C-alpha positions as CSV (number, residue, x, y, z in Angstrom):
1,M,21.1,-3.8,-4.6
2,P,19.1,-0.9,-3.1
3,R,15.4,-1.6,-2.7
4,V,14.5,2.0,-3.3
5,L,16.2,4.3,-5.9
6,Y,16.5,8.1,-5.5
7,E,17.5,10.9,-7.9
8,R,16.6,14.6,-8.4
9,D,15.8,16.0,-11.7
10,G,15.6,19.8,-11.4
11,R,12.8,20.5,-8.9
12,I,11.5,16.9,-9.0
13,A,12.7,14.2,-6.7
14,R,12.2,10.7,-8.1
15,I,11.7,7.8,-5.8
16,T,11.5,4.3,-7.3
17,L,10.6,1.0,-5.6
18,N,13.3,-1.3,-6.9
19,R,12.5,-5.0,-6.5
20,P,11.1,-5.6,-10.1
21,E,11.8,-9.3,-10.0
22,V,9.0,-9.6,-7.4
23,M,6.8,-6.7,-8.6
24,N,8.4,-4.5,-5.8
25,A,7.0,-6.7,-3.1
26,I,7.6,-5.4,0.4
27,D,10.2,-7.1,2.6
28,N,11.7,-6.1,6.0
29,E,14.0,-3.5,4.4
30,L,12.0,-1.7,1.8
31,P,9.8,0.5,4.2
32,A,12.9,1.9,5.9
33,E,14.6,2.7,2.5
34,L,11.4,4.4,1.3
35,E,11.2,6.6,4.4
36,A,14.9,7.5,4.1
37,A,14.3,8.6,0.4
38,V,11.4,10.8,1.5
39,E,13.5,12.3,4.2
40,R,16.3,13.0,1.7
41,A,13.9,14.8,-0.7
42,N,12.5,16.9,2.2
43,A,16.0,17.9,3.2
44,D,16.8,19.2,-0.3
45,D,15.8,22.9,-0.7
46,K,15.8,22.4,-4.4
47,T,13.1,19.8,-4.4
48,H,9.6,21.0,-4.8
49,V,7.7,17.8,-5.6
50,I,8.3,14.0,-5.3
51,V,7.2,11.4,-7.9
52,L,7.0,7.9,-6.5
53,A,7.0,5.0,-9.0
54,G,7.8,1.3,-9.2
55,A,10.4,-0.4,-11.4
56,G,9.4,-3.2,-13.8
57,K,5.9,-4.5,-14.5
58,A,4.1,-3.1,-11.4
59,F,4.1,-0.4,-8.8
60,C,3.9,-2.7,-5.8
61,A,2.3,-6.2,-5.3
62,G,2.1,-5.9,-1.5
63,Y,4.1,-7.8,1.1
64,D,6.4,-10.5,-0.1
65,L,4.3,-13.6,0.5
66,T,7.1,-16.0,-0.6
67,Y,8.8,-15.1,2.7
68,Y,6.0,-14.0,5.0
69,A,3.3,-16.6,4.1
70,Q,4.8,-19.5,2.2
71,A,8.0,-20.0,4.2
72,T,7.6,-22.5,7.1
73,C,9.8,-20.5,9.4
74,I,8.4,-18.1,12.0
75,N,8.9,-14.5,11.0
76,T,7.9,-11.0,12.0
77,I,4.4,-11.5,10.4
78,T,3.4,-14.8,12.1
79,Q,4.5,-15.6,15.6
80,K,4.3,-18.8,17.5
81,M,1.2,-19.2,19.6
82,P,0.4,-17.7,22.0
83,W,1.4,-14.6,20.2
84,D,2.4,-11.2,21.6
85,P,0.0,-8.6,20.1
86,M,2.2,-5.7,21.1
87,K,5.3,-7.2,19.5
88,D,3.3,-7.5,16.3
89,Y,1.9,-4.0,16.7
90,A,5.4,-2.5,17.2
91,F,6.7,-4.0,13.9
92,M,3.6,-3.2,11.8
93,M,3.1,0.3,13.2
94,K,6.7,1.1,12.3
95,N,6.0,0.1,8.7
96,T,2.8,2.1,8.8
97,E,4.7,5.2,10.0
98,R,7.3,4.6,7.3
99,F,4.5,4.5,4.6
100,M,3.0,7.6,6.2
101,S,6.2,9.5,5.6
102,L,4.7,10.1,2.2
103,F,1.6,11.6,3.7
104,R,3.6,13.7,6.2
105,S,6.3,14.7,3.6
106,H,6.6,18.5,3.4
107,R,6.9,18.1,-0.4
108,P,3.8,16.9,-2.2
109,V,4.0,13.3,-3.5
110,I,2.6,12.1,-6.8
111,C,2.2,8.3,-7.1
112,K,2.4,6.8,-10.5
113,V,0.6,3.4,-10.6
114,H,1.1,0.9,-13.4
115,G,0.4,-2.9,-13.2
116,Y,-0.6,-3.4,-9.6
117,A,-0.9,-1.4,-6.4
118,V,-2.4,-4.1,-4.2
119,A,-2.5,-5.2,-0.6
120,G,0.4,-3.4,1.2
121,G,1.2,-1.7,-2.1
122,S,-2.2,0.0,-2.0
123,D,-1.2,1.3,1.5
124,I,1.9,2.9,0.0
125,A,0.0,4.4,-3.0
126,L,-2.9,5.8,-0.9
127,C,-0.5,7.6,1.5
128,C,0.6,9.8,-1.4
129,D,-1.1,13.1,-2.1
130,L,-2.1,12.5,-5.7
131,V,-2.4,9.1,-7.4
132,M,-2.3,8.8,-11.2
133,M,-3.1,5.3,-12.5
134,A,-2.9,3.6,-15.9
135,E,-6.4,2.7,-17.0
136,D,-5.5,-1.0,-17.0
137,A,-3.7,-1.0,-13.6
138,Q,-5.3,-2.8,-10.7
139,I,-5.7,-1.5,-7.1
140,G,-7.3,-3.3,-4.1
141,Y,-6.7,-4.8,-0.7
142,M,-7.4,-8.5,-1.1
143,P,-6.1,-9.5,2.3
144,A,-9.3,-8.0,3.7
145,R,-10.8,-11.4,2.8
146,V,-8.4,-13.1,5.2
147,W,-4.9,-12.4,6.7
148,G,-5.0,-8.6,6.7
149,C,-6.4,-5.2,7.5
150,P,-5.0,-2.1,5.8
151,T,-2.9,-0.5,8.5
152,T,-2.9,3.0,7.0
153,A,-6.7,3.0,6.8
154,M,-6.5,5.5,3.9
155,W,-9.4,3.8,2.1
156,V,-12.0,5.4,4.4
157,Y,-10.5,8.8,4.2
158,R,-10.3,8.8,0.4
159,L,-13.7,7.1,-0.3
160,G,-16.0,7.7,2.7
161,P,-17.6,4.8,4.7
162,E,-19.9,3.1,2.1
163,R,-17.4,2.8,-0.7
164,A,-14.6,1.9,1.7
165,K,-16.9,-0.9,2.9
166,R,-17.6,-2.0,-0.6
167,M,-13.8,-2.4,-1.2
168,L,-12.9,-3.9,2.2
169,L,-15.8,-6.2,2.7
170,T,-15.2,-7.9,-0.7
171,G,-11.4,-7.6,-1.1
172,D,-12.0,-6.9,-4.7
173,K,-9.5,-5.3,-7.1
174,I,-10.6,-2.5,-9.4
175,D,-9.0,-0.9,-12.5
176,G,-7.9,2.6,-13.0
177,F,-11.2,3.6,-14.7
178,E,-13.2,2.5,-11.6
179,A,-10.7,3.9,-9.2
180,E,-11.1,7.4,-10.8
181,R,-14.9,7.1,-11.0
182,I,-15.3,6.5,-7.3
183,G,-12.8,9.1,-6.3
184,L,-10.1,6.8,-5.0
185,V,-7.4,8.3,-7.3
186,L,-7.0,11.6,-9.1
187,K,-7.0,10.3,-12.6
188,A,-6.7,7.2,-14.8
189,V,-5.1,7.5,-18.3
190,P,-4.0,5.2,-21.0
191,A,-0.8,3.3,-20.0
192,A,1.0,4.7,-22.9
193,T,0.5,8.3,-21.7
194,L,0.9,7.7,-17.9
195,D,4.5,9.0,-17.8
196,E,3.6,12.1,-19.8
197,E,0.6,12.9,-17.6
198,V,2.5,12.5,-14.4
199,E,5.3,14.7,-15.7
200,R,2.9,17.4,-16.7
201,L,1.4,17.4,-13.2
202,A,4.7,17.3,-11.5
203,E,6.0,20.2,-13.5
204,R,2.9,22.2,-12.7
205,L,3.4,21.6,-8.9
206,A,7.2,22.3,-9.2
207,S,6.5,25.8,-10.4
208,V,4.9,26.7,-7.0
209,P,7.2,27.9,-4.1
210,V,8.1,25.2,-1.6
211,N,6.5,27.2,1.3
212,Q,3.2,27.5,-0.5
213,L,3.1,23.8,-1.3
214,M,3.9,22.9,2.3
215,M,1.2,25.2,3.8
216,Q,-1.5,23.9,1.5
217,K,-0.6,20.3,2.2
218,L,-0.4,20.8,6.0
219,M,-3.8,22.5,6.0
220,I,-5.5,19.8,4.1
221,N,-3.8,17.0,6.0
222,Q,-4.7,18.5,9.3
223,A,-8.4,18.1,8.5
224,L,-7.8,14.3,8.2
225,E,-5.8,14.3,11.4
226,N,-8.8,16.1,13.1
227,M,-11.0,13.3,11.8
228,G,-9.1,10.8,13.9
229,L,-6.6,9.4,11.4
230,R,-4.0,8.4,14.0
231,S,-6.4,6.6,16.3
232,T,-8.0,4.8,13.3
233,Q,-4.5,3.6,12.1
234,M,-3.8,2.4,15.6
235,L,-6.9,0.2,15.6
236,A,-6.3,-0.9,12.0
237,T,-2.7,-2.0,12.9
238,I,-3.9,-4.0,15.9
239,F,-6.6,-5.6,13.8
240,D,-4.0,-6.5,11.2
241,G,-2.1,-8.5,13.7
242,I,-5.2,-10.3,14.9
243,T,-6.2,-11.2,11.3
244,R,-2.9,-13.0,10.9
245,H,-3.1,-14.9,14.2
246,S,-6.8,-15.7,14.2
247,P,-7.8,-19.4,13.4
248,E,-8.6,-18.3,9.8
249,G,-5.4,-16.4,9.5
250,L,-3.3,-19.3,10.7
251,A,-5.2,-21.6,8.3
252,F,-4.2,-19.3,5.4
253,K,-0.6,-19.4,6.5
254,H,-0.6,-23.2,6.7
255,R,-2.3,-23.4,3.3
256,A,0.3,-21.2,1.8
257,E,3.1,-23.4,3.3
258,A,1.4,-26.5,1.9
259,V,0.4,-25.5,-1.6
260,G,2.4,-22.2,-2.2
261,W,1.2,-18.7,-1.7
262,K,-0.1,-18.2,-5.2
263,Q,-2.6,-21.0,-4.9
264,A,-3.6,-19.9,-1.4
265,V,-4.2,-16.4,-2.6
266,N,-6.1,-17.6,-5.6
267,E,-8.4,-19.7,-3.3
268,R,-8.8,-16.7,-1.0
269,D,-9.6,-14.2,-3.8
270,L,-12.0,-16.5,-5.6
271,G,-13.8,-17.5,-2.4
272,T,-13.2,-21.3,-3.0
273,Y,-11.7,-22.1,0.5
274,D,-13.4,-22.2,3.9
275,W,-10.7,-20.8,6.2
276,T,-12.8,-21.4,9.3
277,A,-13.1,-25.1,8.5
278,D,-9.6,-25.1,6.8
279,K,-10.9,-27.0,3.7
280,P,-12.1,-26.2,0.2
281,I,-15.7,-25.0,0.0
282,N,-18.2,-27.7,-1.0
283,R,-21.0,-25.7,-2.6
284,A,-23.4,-28.6,-2.1
285,E,-23.1,-28.3,1.7
């Protein structure tokens, strides 16, 4: 079963994350399939615009924690100690570059977010050029609380420093209303009209010549490159590896193995677990 679906409808290429049984969670194969679909769209002269969406109940719920956090085996996310930071960096930067194929695509990419675009799923969404959300959809990077740093670093480039800090120092999720209000996404609309709104925007972009779309996107993206996007992503990706191999990061992994990732994530997001002491928080202490 392909993890990413591709089709072209007239001038619009449609790329769909296709692991609906796990809310399109990211595994080892999905980033490569996503990059290949973007390359396919860019190689097609008839394609003017790409629409990226997720199958099922959500856009993308982030990395597949059943495998990466809950499983007791050593995997590409958590190494045996002492760990090799450059081995971790090579793996995660490859994924970062694959997500950034959306940013560097010569065809503009509209991301359609319903349900959730969280953790690594927010990385994918924020690499796109234009993000349309359902009003009740949720976006956030909760691993900022423990066990993660957003490797694409797109939060700061979309929000500016203070609002990026507000999101990444709390790890909070926000809905489409709030995401539009603070300028994280282009627009939030009722879930019932999300498809219609995205199609209207895609058709509008599709009426522009490919070379015009490409020049405008390259010009705008270059401003972000000049602001140090690549070097920021390098630092963020190194930090991401450190978060997973720090004492607190290893405590989160061990907790997920012991009680399941859902409970560990719930404790992380609610702030009810002390990852430094590796025990539940006693408010009386």
